[in-house]
C-alpha angles and dihedrals in degrees: 000000000000122000103218131208089267094063093040092050094046092053091045094049092046092050090049088052093049093049093052096037096106089066092061129252114001120219121227088232090062091048090048091053095049099041102034093235117140115254093232091053090049089051090056092047096045091049087060093043091052093048088053094050099249099116137023126211123230116205130210135035110344089018129141134117135317134185113270091222138002122310088239089061099052116083124200090236089061091052093051092046092048092061090048097255118156122226089189116125095186122100091224102053088250092299095116099231095110097126116044091319094315133090114276123233094263100038095112092046091058093040089055091047089053090052092048092051092048093048091047094051091043089060096055116083127191087246093056089052092049089054093061111101096219090055093049091049091050092050091049089051091049092048090050092049089050092050091053093050097043119046113213127226089257089055091051092051091050091056094054 
């Protein structure tokens, strides 16, 4: 099993969305700026997340994305599965034909590991991640760096 960039970015983007949810819909451009993920890649990920019912889009000025349900109800395993990532450590995608059409010697070991990984990620909600102090501190640092890079309308008015 190898968690690819797709799965990592999907969880990162969903966590960013959950952290900033109280401010209203979050634009993909804002997530892109804070997380260093390309906008076009986020668009692809969010299309899958929307199809799987994890996010909803809000159109119009001030639009963006919001979680489709509470952060405490969205598990990291759901996010990874929504973007078609596999949490399977077997070479045979759990079929059992890994060695000349038969189960290999370590098939059940890798099957058990896959189940453990899935169970672990199924028990971690976005809300539980938000509660972690190191994640909150990282989000605050990212927000501060973004504010320094992108002046707001209020900053522009103060200059005049």
